[in-house]
MIZARO-226709 format. One record per residue: x, y, z of N, C-alpha, C in turn. Coordinates in nm, 2 decimals. Atoms other than C-alpha are relative to their C-alpha. Layout:
// residues N
<<X Y Z> <X Y Z> <X Y Z>>
...
//
This chain:
// residues 193
<<0.09 0.02 0.07> <32.08 17.78 4.81> <0.02 0.07 -0.13>>
<<-0.04 -0.07 0.17> <32.08 17.88 4.43> <-0.18 0.06 -0.04>>
<<0.11 -0.08 0.10> <31.80 18.11 4.23> <-0.03 -0.07 -0.09>>
<<0.01 0.06 0.13> <31.77 17.87 3.96> <-0.14 -0.01 -0.03>>
<<0.13 -0.01 0.03> <31.45 17.96 3.77> <-0.04 -0.18 0.00>>
<<0.01 0.14 0.02> <31.26 17.61 3.80> <-0.08 -0.08 -0.05>>
<<0.05 -0.02 0.12> <31.20 17.43 3.54> <-0.03 -0.17 -0.04>>
<<-0.07 0.16 -0.02> <31.09 17.08 3.60> <-0.07 -0.05 -0.13>>
<<0.05 0.10 0.13> <30.92 16.81 3.38> <-0.12 0.02 -0.05>>
<<0.09 -0.09 0.02> <30.62 17.00 3.38> <0.04 0.10 -0.09>>
<<0.02 -0.09 0.13> <30.63 17.19 3.03> <-0.08 0.00 -0.07>>
<<0.10 -0.03 0.06> <30.43 17.33 2.77> <0.06 0.06 -0.11>>
<<-0.06 -0.09 0.10> <30.54 17.42 2.42> <-0.10 0.01 -0.06>>
<<0.06 -0.08 0.10> <30.34 17.65 2.26> <0.07 0.02 -0.12>>
<<-0.08 0.02 0.05> <30.35 17.68 1.94> <-0.10 -0.02 -0.17>>
<<0.02 0.01 0.08> <30.27 17.66 1.58> <0.09 -0.15 -0.10>>
<<-0.02 0.13 0.03> <30.37 17.34 1.31> <0.12 -0.01 0.04>>
<<-0.15 0.02 -0.02> <30.74 17.40 1.37> <0.03 -0.08 0.11>>
<<-0.05 0.04 -0.16> <30.68 17.35 1.75> <-0.09 -0.18 -0.02>>
<<0.10 0.15 0.03> <30.40 17.04 1.64> <0.07 -0.09 -0.04>>
<<-0.07 0.13 0.10> <30.63 16.85 1.42> <0.13 -0.04 0.12>>
<<-0.13 -0.02 -0.14> <30.97 16.91 1.72> <-0.04 -0.18 0.00>>
<<0.02 0.19 -0.10> <30.84 16.52 1.88> <0.02 -0.08 -0.11>>
<<-0.01 0.11 0.12> <30.82 16.39 1.55> <0.13 -0.03 -0.08>>
<<-0.16 0.00 0.04> <31.18 16.47 1.47> <0.09 -0.08 0.12>>
<<-0.11 -0.04 -0.17> <31.32 16.44 1.85> <-0.10 -0.09 0.07>>
<<0.07 0.03 -0.11> <31.10 16.23 2.03> <0.05 -0.04 0.18>>
<<-0.05 0.05 -0.13> <31.33 16.13 2.30> <-0.02 0.10 0.08>>
<<-0.09 -0.12 -0.07> <31.42 16.50 2.40> <-0.15 0.01 0.08>>
<<0.16 -0.08 -0.02> <30.97 16.53 2.47> <0.01 -0.10 0.10>>
<<0.09 0.12 -0.04> <30.91 16.17 2.59> <0.06 -0.01 0.15>>
<<-0.12 -0.01 -0.05> <31.20 16.16 2.80> <-0.02 0.10 0.13>>
<<0.03 -0.14 -0.05> <31.11 16.47 2.96> <-0.14 0.00 0.11>>
<<0.08 -0.02 -0.07> <30.78 16.44 3.00> <-0.10 0.16 -0.06>>
<<0.02 -0.13 0.06> <30.73 16.78 2.80> <-0.14 -0.03 -0.09>>
<<0.12 -0.02 0.11> <30.40 16.86 2.63> <0.00 0.09 -0.11>>
<<0.03 -0.07 0.13> <30.32 16.98 2.29> <-0.11 0.00 -0.05>>
<<0.17 -0.08 0.02> <30.07 17.20 2.21> <0.03 0.12 -0.11>>
<<0.02 -0.11 0.14> <30.16 17.36 1.84> <-0.12 -0.15 -0.10>>
<<0.10 0.01 0.12> <29.92 17.34 1.60> <0.05 0.09 -0.14>>
<<-0.12 0.00 0.11> <30.03 17.35 1.21> <-0.13 0.14 -0.06>>
<<0.05 -0.10 0.06> <29.92 17.70 1.07> <-0.07 0.14 0.11>>
<<0.01 -0.10 -0.10> <29.85 17.88 1.43> <0.06 0.13 -0.03>>
<<-0.05 -0.15 0.04> <29.90 18.27 1.41> <0.03 0.02 0.16>>
<<-0.03 -0.03 -0.15> <29.96 18.44 1.80> <-0.13 -0.01 0.02>>
<<0.13 -0.02 -0.03> <29.62 18.52 1.79> <-0.08 -0.12 0.04>>
<<0.03 0.13 -0.05> <29.52 18.19 1.78> <0.02 -0.07 0.11>>
<<-0.05 0.06 -0.08> <29.74 18.03 2.00> <-0.07 0.12 0.11>>
<<0.02 -0.02 -0.09> <29.63 18.33 2.22> <-0.18 -0.09 0.11>>
<<0.15 0.05 -0.04> <29.23 18.19 2.21> <0.07 -0.11 0.09>>
<<0.00 0.13 -0.11> <29.39 17.86 2.35> <0.12 -0.04 0.09>>
<<-0.13 -0.01 -0.08> <29.65 17.98 2.57> <-0.06 -0.10 0.14>>
<<0.09 0.07 -0.19> <29.39 17.89 2.91> <-0.03 -0.14 0.03>>
<<0.02 0.15 -0.01> <29.33 17.54 2.78> <0.09 -0.05 -0.05>>
<<-0.08 0.10 0.04> <29.63 17.41 2.64> <0.13 0.00 0.10>>
<<-0.14 0.03 -0.08> <29.91 17.55 2.87> <-0.07 0.03 0.15>>
<<0.03 -0.06 -0.15> <29.75 17.72 3.21> <-0.06 -0.11 0.04>>
<<0.07 0.09 -0.08> <29.52 17.43 3.26> <0.07 -0.15 0.04>>
<<-0.09 0.10 -0.04> <29.84 17.19 3.24> <0.06 -0.01 0.09>>
<<-0.02 -0.08 -0.11> <29.93 17.41 3.57> <0.19 -0.09 -0.05>>
<<-0.11 0.01 0.06> <30.32 17.37 3.40> <0.05 0.09 0.08>>
<<-0.11 -0.12 -0.06> <30.63 17.54 3.58> <0.05 0.09 -0.12>>
<<-0.04 -0.11 0.08> <30.75 17.66 3.25> <-0.12 -0.05 -0.16>>
<<0.08 0.00 0.18> <30.59 17.73 2.88> <0.13 0.07 -0.10>>
<<-0.07 -0.05 0.11> <30.81 17.70 2.58> <-0.07 0.11 -0.15>>
<<0.01 -0.02 0.09> <30.70 17.95 2.30> <0.04 0.07 -0.14>>
<<-0.04 -0.03 0.14> <30.76 17.95 1.94> <-0.10 0.05 -0.10>>
<<0.10 -0.03 0.02> <30.52 18.18 1.79> <0.03 0.18 -0.15>>
<<0.01 -0.12 0.07> <30.48 18.45 1.47> <0.01 0.01 -0.09>>
<<0.04 0.02 0.18> <30.57 18.31 1.12> <-0.15 -0.01 -0.08>>
<<0.14 0.02 0.04> <30.20 18.26 1.09> <-0.03 0.08 0.01>>
<<0.08 -0.15 0.05> <30.11 18.60 1.12> <0.11 0.06 -0.11>>
<<-0.04 -0.06 0.14> <30.37 18.72 0.89> <-0.05 -0.05 -0.09>>
<<0.04 0.07 0.19> <30.26 18.46 0.58> <-0.13 0.09 0.01>>
<<0.12 -0.06 0.02> <29.90 18.65 0.68> <-0.09 -0.13 0.00>>
<<0.07 0.15 -0.01> <29.72 18.30 0.75> <-0.15 0.07 0.08>>
<<0.12 -0.06 -0.01> <29.45 18.52 0.90> <-0.03 0.16 -0.01>>
<<-0.02 -0.15 0.08> <29.52 18.84 0.71> <0.11 0.09 0.04>>
<<-0.10 -0.08 -0.02> <29.73 19.15 0.73> <0.02 -0.02 0.11>>
<<0.02 0.00 -0.16> <29.83 19.22 1.09> <0.15 0.07 -0.03>>
<<-0.05 -0.07 -0.06> <30.07 19.45 1.22> <0.13 -0.06 0.10>>
<<-0.10 0.08 -0.12> <30.41 19.37 1.43> <-0.04 0.04 0.10>>
<<0.02 -0.03 -0.11> <30.30 19.54 1.71> <-0.13 -0.08 0.00>>
<<0.13 0.09 -0.02> <29.96 19.33 1.73> <0.05 -0.13 0.00>>
<<-0.05 0.16 -0.05> <30.19 19.02 1.71> <0.08 0.03 0.11>>
<<-0.03 -0.02 -0.12> <30.38 19.18 2.01> <-0.09 -0.01 0.11>>
<<0.08 -0.01 -0.10> <30.10 19.20 2.17> <-0.07 -0.10 0.04>>
<<0.04 0.16 -0.03> <29.94 18.84 2.16> <0.10 -0.04 0.07>>
<<-0.08 0.04 -0.12> <30.28 18.78 2.30> <0.00 -0.01 0.10>>
<<0.00 -0.05 -0.11> <30.29 18.96 2.53> <-0.14 -0.02 0.08>>
<<0.09 0.03 -0.12> <29.97 18.89 2.67> <0.02 -0.18 0.01>>
<<-0.03 0.13 -0.08> <30.08 18.51 2.70> <0.08 0.00 0.05>>
<<-0.09 -0.02 -0.04> <30.34 18.59 2.82> <-0.04 0.04 0.17>>
<<0.06 -0.08 -0.08> <30.17 18.81 3.08> <-0.12 -0.10 0.14>>
<<0.10 0.06 0.00> <29.89 18.55 3.11> <0.14 -0.14 0.11>>
<<-0.16 0.09 -0.11> <30.24 18.30 3.25> <0.02 0.03 0.13>>
<<-0.10 -0.10 -0.13> <30.40 18.52 3.45> <-0.16 0.04 0.13>>
<<0.15 -0.05 -0.09> <30.01 18.58 3.65> <-0.03 -0.12 0.10>>
<<0.01 0.10 -0.09> <30.02 18.24 3.74> <0.13 -0.12 0.00>>
<<-0.15 0.08 -0.08> <30.40 18.15 3.83> <0.08 -0.07 -0.10>>
<<-0.06 0.11 0.13> <30.48 18.00 3.51> <0.13 0.05 -0.10>>
<<-0.13 -0.06 0.09> <30.84 18.07 3.36> <-0.03 0.01 -0.16>>
<<0.04 -0.02 0.14> <30.82 18.17 3.03> <0.14 -0.04 -0.08>>
<<-0.12 0.00 0.10> <31.11 18.07 2.73> <-0.07 0.00 -0.11>>
<<0.10 -0.06 0.20> <31.02 18.24 2.39> <0.14 -0.01 -0.09>>
<<-0.09 0.10 0.14> <31.22 18.10 2.11> <0.04 0.16 -0.12>>
<<0.01 -0.07 0.08> <31.33 18.37 1.84> <-0.07 -0.10 -0.15>>
<<0.07 0.07 0.12> <31.15 18.33 1.49> <0.12 -0.05 -0.05>>
<<-0.09 0.05 0.08> <31.33 18.08 1.27> <0.06 0.13 -0.15>>
<<-0.06 -0.09 0.13> <31.56 18.25 0.95> <-0.12 -0.03 -0.07>>
<<0.08 0.09 0.10> <31.31 18.23 0.62> <-0.01 0.14 -0.07>>
<<0.00 -0.05 0.08> <31.32 18.44 0.34> <-0.12 0.02 -0.03>>
<<0.17 -0.06 0.07> <30.97 18.38 0.18> <-0.05 -0.14 0.06>>
<<0.09 0.07 -0.07> <30.70 18.21 0.32> <-0.05 -0.13 -0.12>>
<<0.04 0.11 0.12> <30.63 17.86 0.07> <-0.14 0.02 -0.04>>
<<0.16 -0.02 0.01> <30.27 17.89 0.08> <-0.07 0.13 -0.05>>
<<-0.01 -0.14 0.00> <30.30 18.31 0.05> <0.13 0.05 -0.09>>
<<-0.14 -0.08 0.01> <30.62 18.34 -0.16> <0.02 0.16 -0.05>>
<<0.05 -0.15 0.05> <30.48 18.71 -0.29> <0.06 0.06 0.15>>
<<-0.01 -0.07 -0.11> <30.55 18.78 0.10> <0.16 -0.03 0.03>>
<<-0.18 -0.02 -0.01> <30.94 18.90 0.15> <-0.06 0.04 0.20>>
<<0.03 -0.08 -0.11> <30.90 18.88 0.54> <0.16 -0.01 0.12>>
<<-0.10 0.01 -0.06> <31.26 18.86 0.66> <0.06 0.13 0.07>>
<<-0.01 -0.12 -0.11> <31.27 19.24 0.80> <-0.09 -0.02 0.08>>
<<0.16 0.00 -0.16> <30.94 19.17 1.01> <0.08 -0.10 0.09>>
<<-0.06 0.12 -0.13> <31.14 18.83 1.16> <0.10 0.10 0.01>>
<<-0.07 -0.05 -0.07> <31.44 19.08 1.22> <-0.04 0.07 0.11>>
<<0.06 -0.10 -0.08> <31.21 19.34 1.38> <-0.05 -0.06 0.11>>
<<0.04 0.07 -0.08> <31.04 19.10 1.55> <0.12 -0.05 0.11>>
<<-0.14 0.11 -0.06> <31.33 18.89 1.71> <0.08 0.13 0.07>>
<<-0.09 -0.15 -0.09> <31.52 19.23 1.83> <-0.13 0.00 0.10>>
<<0.09 -0.02 -0.04> <31.18 19.27 1.99> <0.02 -0.13 0.12>>
<<-0.02 0.13 -0.07> <31.19 18.90 2.14> <0.14 -0.01 0.09>>
<<-0.08 0.04 -0.06> <31.52 18.92 2.24> <0.04 0.09 0.14>>
<<0.00 -0.10 -0.10> <31.51 19.23 2.47> <-0.12 -0.03 0.14>>
<<0.07 0.02 -0.10> <31.21 19.08 2.66> <0.06 -0.06 0.15>>
<<-0.09 0.05 -0.11> <31.42 18.90 2.94> <0.08 0.12 0.07>>
<<-0.09 -0.07 -0.05> <31.57 19.24 3.03> <-0.12 0.08 0.07>>
<<0.08 -0.05 -0.07> <31.21 19.34 3.12> <-0.05 -0.04 0.10>>
<<0.07 0.06 -0.15> <31.15 19.07 3.37> <0.06 -0.15 -0.02>>
<<-0.10 0.07 -0.02> <31.39 18.81 3.51> <-0.08 -0.12 -0.03>>
<<0.07 0.12 0.02> <31.10 18.50 3.47> <-0.04 -0.02 -0.17>>
<<0.02 -0.01 0.19> <31.14 18.54 3.06> <0.15 -0.02 -0.02>>
<<-0.11 -0.03 0.13> <31.39 18.43 2.88> <-0.02 -0.05 -0.11>>
<<-0.03 0.02 0.19> <31.53 18.41 2.53> <0.07 -0.13 -0.07>>
<<-0.09 0.08 0.05> <31.64 18.15 2.33> <0.00 -0.02 -0.14>>
<<0.00 -0.05 0.15> <31.76 18.26 2.00> <0.08 -0.09 -0.08>>
<<0.01 0.09 0.11> <31.74 18.04 1.73> <0.01 0.07 -0.09>>
<<-0.05 -0.08 0.12> <31.78 18.27 1.50> <0.11 0.03 -0.02>>
<<-0.17 -0.02 0.01> <32.14 18.38 1.56> <0.05 -0.16 -0.03>>
<<-0.05 0.14 0.00> <32.24 18.00 1.61> <-0.02 -0.04 -0.12>>
<<0.03 0.02 0.13> <32.10 17.93 1.22> <0.09 0.11 -0.07>>
<<-0.07 -0.11 0.08> <32.22 18.27 1.11> <0.16 -0.02 0.00>>
<<-0.21 -0.01 -0.04> <32.62 18.24 1.26> <0.03 -0.10 -0.05>>
<<-0.05 0.13 0.01> <32.59 17.86 1.21> <0.01 0.04 -0.23>>
<<0.01 0.00 0.14> <32.56 17.96 0.82> <-0.14 -0.03 -0.09>>
<<0.14 0.08 0.02> <32.21 17.83 0.83> <-0.05 0.11 -0.10>>
<<0.11 -0.12 0.04> <32.02 18.18 0.69> <-0.11 -0.05 -0.06>>
<<0.02 0.04 0.14> <31.88 18.00 0.41> <-0.09 -0.18 0.10>>
<<0.04 0.13 -0.08> <31.84 17.67 0.66> <0.02 -0.10 -0.13>>
<<-0.08 0.08 0.08> <32.03 17.48 0.36> <-0.02 -0.12 0.06>>
<<-0.01 0.14 -0.07> <32.01 17.12 0.47> <-0.04 0.02 0.11>>
<<0.10 -0.01 -0.09> <31.81 17.20 0.76> <-0.08 -0.04 0.00>>
<<0.14 0.03 0.04> <31.48 17.23 0.57> <0.00 -0.06 -0.11>>
<<-0.03 0.04 0.12> <31.32 17.12 0.29> <-0.10 0.08 -0.11>>
<<0.08 -0.02 0.05> <31.09 17.34 0.23> <0.08 0.22 0.02>>
<<-0.08 -0.14 -0.03> <31.31 17.71 0.35> <-0.03 0.04 0.16>>
<<0.09 -0.08 -0.13> <31.07 17.75 0.67> <0.00 -0.14 0.08>>
<<-0.02 0.07 -0.14> <31.00 17.41 0.85> <0.13 -0.14 0.00>>
<<-0.14 0.08 -0.01> <31.32 17.21 0.98> <-0.03 -0.15 -0.02>>
<<0.05 0.17 0.06> <31.37 16.85 0.89> <0.09 -0.05 0.14>>
<<-0.09 0.04 -0.12> <31.60 16.60 1.14> <0.09 0.07 0.03>>
<<-0.14 -0.04 -0.03> <31.90 16.74 1.09> <-0.01 0.18 0.10>>
<<-0.02 -0.11 -0.10> <31.77 17.11 1.20> <-0.07 0.00 0.10>>
<<0.12 -0.06 -0.12> <31.51 17.04 1.44> <0.12 -0.11 0.09>>
<<-0.13 0.06 -0.06> <31.87 16.81 1.58> <0.07 0.13 0.02>>
<<-0.08 -0.17 0.00> <32.05 17.17 1.59> <-0.03 0.07 0.09>>
<<0.11 -0.14 -0.11> <31.76 17.38 1.77> <0.02 -0.08 0.13>>
<<0.01 0.01 -0.16> <31.73 17.10 2.06> <0.12 0.00 0.05>>
<<-0.07 -0.01 -0.04> <32.08 17.05 2.10> <0.03 0.18 0.09>>
<<-0.03 -0.13 -0.01> <32.10 17.42 2.12> <-0.09 0.06 0.15>>
<<0.09 0.02 -0.12> <31.79 17.44 2.37> <0.06 -0.03 0.12>>
<<-0.04 0.03 -0.05> <31.94 17.21 2.57> <0.15 0.03 0.11>>
<<-0.18 -0.08 -0.05> <32.29 17.38 2.63> <-0.03 0.09 0.05>>
<<0.05 -0.17 -0.06> <32.08 17.73 2.68> <-0.06 -0.06 0.17>>
<<0.08 0.09 -0.13> <31.90 17.52 2.96> <0.11 0.01 0.11>>
<<-0.09 0.03 -0.06> <32.18 17.41 3.10> <0.10 0.13 0.03>>
<<-0.08 -0.08 -0.02> <32.42 17.72 3.07> <-0.08 0.12 0.10>>
<<0.10 -0.14 -0.11> <32.11 17.97 3.22> <-0.04 -0.11 0.12>>
<<0.04 0.07 -0.08> <32.07 17.68 3.47> <-0.10 0.00 0.06>>
<<0.21 -0.05 -0.04> <31.69 17.64 3.46> <0.03 -0.15 0.01>>
<<0.04 0.12 0.03> <31.64 17.29 3.58> <-0.11 -0.03 -0.04>>
<<0.14 0.04 0.09> <31.46 17.07 3.38> <-0.02 -0.17 0.07>>
//
């Protein structure tokens, strides 16, 4: 008997425009598995938390994939501290775990400047948040981290050259890269999909 975390076909992907656009570029990844996408363009972690019960918990998933934080750093809802972003993410994780839902959290993708807020330099804050995200699995065995940031940086794609048209949002090549990485990660971690 194995102790694999159970990630059935009932998975919800919570996030912003990066999550929302993912099935547009990689439709078979989602449709063939019955994965649900609950990404909304411009969403901050606070807005995700506000809709979490309806968009995630009411679907009764076995797993949730959370990719969040870049719009907070873009100050879409105004200035916010890194600690407040962490608090919102922790609240989503706690809600999931209280319902027996496995959490897969992705690190924030590399980005030097926000396309619609070029005056904001966010690289250091992304690295700070990602360091915190990478440590979440050490605090709970039902939380796993998929490190998209490190994948892209170690592949020489820190500026998302060829993987994004605006330096933030992925194109087909970018989504293909992170999709293969996610599937390999799920297999390596022996998470059943």
